[in-house]
N, C-alpha and C positions, 0 to 999 in steps of 0.2 A: 755165122748164123745159117743153119740148114733149112731149106724150104722143101717140105715133104708133101706129096699129093696123097690125099685120103679118099677122094672120090672124084667124079667128073667136075664137080663145082666147088670142092672144098680142099684147101691146102692148109698147112700150118708152118709157121716159122718156129723152129725148135730152139730153145735157149733156156737161160735161167728162169725166164718168164715167157711161156709160150704165147704166140699171137696167131689167131686164126685168120685165114684169108679166104673170102668168099667171092667167087667169080660171078659178076653180074653181067649185064649186057653192054655192048659198045665199049669194051675194054675198061669198064668201070668195076671197082672192087669195093668190098667192105672188109673191115678188120673186126676180129673179136678180141677186145682188150688192146692196149697200146704199149705194153711193156714197162720196163723198170724206170726208164728215164729218157731224156732227150737224146742221149747217145744211141740207145737201142732204136728209138723211133727214127732217128736220122738214117741209120743203116737200113731200116725197113723201107723208108721212102726212097733211098737210092736204088734199092732192088726193084721197087715198083716202077720207078722211072726207067730203069733199064728194060723192063718188060713193056713199057709204054702204057702202064695201067694208070688210071685216074682214081684217086681215093674219094669215095662218095660218103661213106658212113663208118663210124666206129660203134660197135655194140659193146657195152661195158658189162661184164659179169658182176663186178662190185667195185666200190670206189676206194679200195686200199691202194696205196701209192705204188706198189709193185705191179699193179695192173693198169694204172692210169697215169703213170709217170711220163708217158709220151703224148698224152692227149693234147695238151696245150700246144706243143711244138707242131704236131700234125695238123691241128685245126688252124694254127697261124699260117702254116705253109700251104695248105690246100683249100681251106674254107669248108672242110668236111663237117657234117653234122655228127653229133655224139648222142647216142641213145642209151639210157640206163633205166633201171627200175625206179618206180616212184620214190622209194626210200633211199636210193643210192644217188640219184641225180643231184639232189642238193649238195651232197658231199663232193661231187665232181666240180660243181660251181664254187663251193666254199670248202676246200680241202682241210682247213684248220679244224673242221668238225671232228676229224679223226683224232687229233691231239686232245681236243676238249673231252671226247668220249673217254679216252684213257685216263685223263687226269681228274675229270669231274668238276672242272671249273676253268678259269683262265689258265692255260697250260704253261708249264715251266719252259724257259727258253730252249732247254735241251730236247724237248719234245717237238720243236719246230725244226725238223730235219727231213732230208730227202727220203728217208726210209718210211716216214709216216705221212708227210705232207707234200703232195704233188703240187705243181703249178696249177692254178685254177683254169678251167675251161668251161665253155657254155654247153650244158647238157639238157636234153629234152626227155621227159618221162615217157617210158613205154607203157601203153595201155593195152590191156587184153592179153589173151593167151596165145595168139598167133599174130604174125605180121608178114608183110610181103615186101621184099626189095626187088624191084623189077618183076621178073617171072619166078623168083626164088621164094618158095614158101618156107617160113621159119616158125617153129613152135617155141614159144617162150616158156621156160621151165621155172617154177618157183622153187628156189633152193636156199632159203634163209638158214641161218645158224652160224656159219663162219662169220658172216656179217648180217646186218639187220635185214637187208632185202636183196640178197644175192639172187641173180637170175642165171639160168643156163639157156643155151640156144641149140636146138636140134635142127640140123640142116642136112638134107641129102643123106640121112642115115648116120651122121656124125653129131655127137652130143658134146658141146663145150660146157664144162661144168664148173669152171672157175676153181675155187678152193673147197668145193664140197667133198673132194676126195684127195687123199694122199697115199702113195704106195707105202708098204710096210717098212722098207729100208729108211724112208724119210721120217716115218713116225719114230723108229728106233733111234735115228740119229738126232732128231730134235727133242725126243723124249716127252715133250709136253706141247701139244698143238694148241694154237690160239683158237678159241671158240667164243663167239659173242653170246649165243644162247644154245646150250646143248640140247634142250628139248626140241627146238626147231631143227637143230642139226640132225638129230636122230630121225625126225620125220622126213627130212630131205633125203637121207640115206635110204629110207624105206621107199620113197617116191622114185628114186633112181633104179630100184629093182625092176620096175615095169616099163621104163622108158624104152621105146622101140628104136634102139640105136645099135649099129654094128660095130661102131668105134666110139670110144670115150676119150676126150682130151681134157686133161686137167691143166691147171695153171703152171705146174712145176714138175711134170714128169712126162715121158714120151707117151704117145697114144697107145691105148690097149684095146684089145677086142674081147677080153674076158674081164668084166668089171666085178664079178661076184666075190673073188678073193679080196679085192680092194674094199668093197663094201663091208665085208666081214671084219677086216683088220681095223677099219675106221670105227665100226660099231663097237668092237671090243675095247678100243682105246677110250671111247667116251664112257662106256659102262664101267670100265676100270676106274676112271676118274670119279664117277659118281660114287662108286663103292668106297674109294679111298677117302674122299672128302667126308662122306657120311661116317666113316670109322673114326674120324678125328673129333666128332661132336659127342664125346663121352661126358662132357660137362660144359658149362659156360666157357666160351673161348673168344678172345679178341680176334678180329680179322688179321692183325699183324702176326699173331702166333700161328694162326691157321696157314697163312701164306709162307711163313718160315718152315713149317712142317712139310708143306706141299713141295716147295723147292728142294728141301733136303731129301725128300723121298725120291726125287728124280735126279739127285746129285747135280743140281743147277745152282750156280752162284751168279746172280744177275744184278747189274746196277744200271744207272742211266735209264734210257727210254725202254730198254727191254724189261726192266723190272716192272714198269707200268703195264706192259703187255700181259705179263703173267698175273699181275694184280687184277686186271680186267677179266681175265679168264676165270680166276677163282670167284670173283663176284658173280659171274654168269652161272657157275655151278651152284653157288649158295642160293642165288635167286631161284634157280630151277628146283632145288630141293625144297625150298619154302613153298613154291607153287605146287609141288607134288605132295605137300603135307608131310615131308620127311625132315624138315628143319624149321626153325623159327629164330627170330632175332628180337632182342629187347634192348632198350636204352636204360641202363641202370647207373645212377650217379654220373651222368654225362658220358658214359662209356657204352659203345655198341657191342653187345655180346651175342654170339651165335650158340644155339643149343640144338640138340637132336630132338625130334618129335617123339613124344611118349604117348602111350595109350591112355585115354582118360579114365579116371576112377569110375567104377560102376555106380549108378545111383542107388541110394538106400531103398530097400523094399517098401512098397507102398502098402499102407494099412487097408486101402480100399481095393487092392488087387493091382495087377499089372497095368502099366500105362499103354498108350497107343503104340502100335508097331511102327517101325521106320524112324524117321527123324534124321537130323544131320549126322554124318559120320566123319571119320578122320580125326586123329588126335593131335592136339597142339598142347605144348607145355603151358 
């Protein structure tokens, strides 16, 4: 695992899951995220010990297991506090929430695995848009979309953005990125345009100084998904048929827990299309069917002249 300096007060452990390192006072440090698992966390702790650093705090971008897998180990070993956004902290405390979200009820046993469910740790909710660790000022960025309440952290000109961004090669390799809420995700991408950072650190790619191509690639991916899902709604469709078409479009054949990951992603896009007035769903004969939104029929002409201007807009079937 490589430790790379990004500024006077900020470094990063580069790996399959990046972990930020913030230098506080009196040889105390904070981490941004805690890595994939106990093994990665143990390696990080060994390095901190070699430098005679004392771990004080872990800032969690979001509560997915590949970012919180080391939280419990590090908290047990050092007594450090863990801070996360108000919507993410409960899932650090109760990681089974991640499996419940994907399944929509008491989860299948195969969803209780290290890729989805980390060991539980005690987390405190972050309040406000700024915070201070010793003399280090940190701006807390709202970056929901990939997860329900993802946070970013801007420190000394370096923005840790979790999984709000992925590089184009990763998008092409994975073909279909997990998104909890694509409407929120697009808003977070827009927000990142104006963040005053010289370096951006994502969860799974090396730091970059030019974020604009990344933002455009991620925006195009989400808009392409919107367009494709919308194109499938030519008539009433079951969710299962839509999911089969979506996975086929991206040449993906998934089973086990990964199937539920893509199932959740499609649900997010369908929900977003409904909220945008571009799709609707109905239960007919105990079967949930999705349809595309259509323009309403114009009202018949009034014998007493035109009605009042304005009124509700947006067509639903």
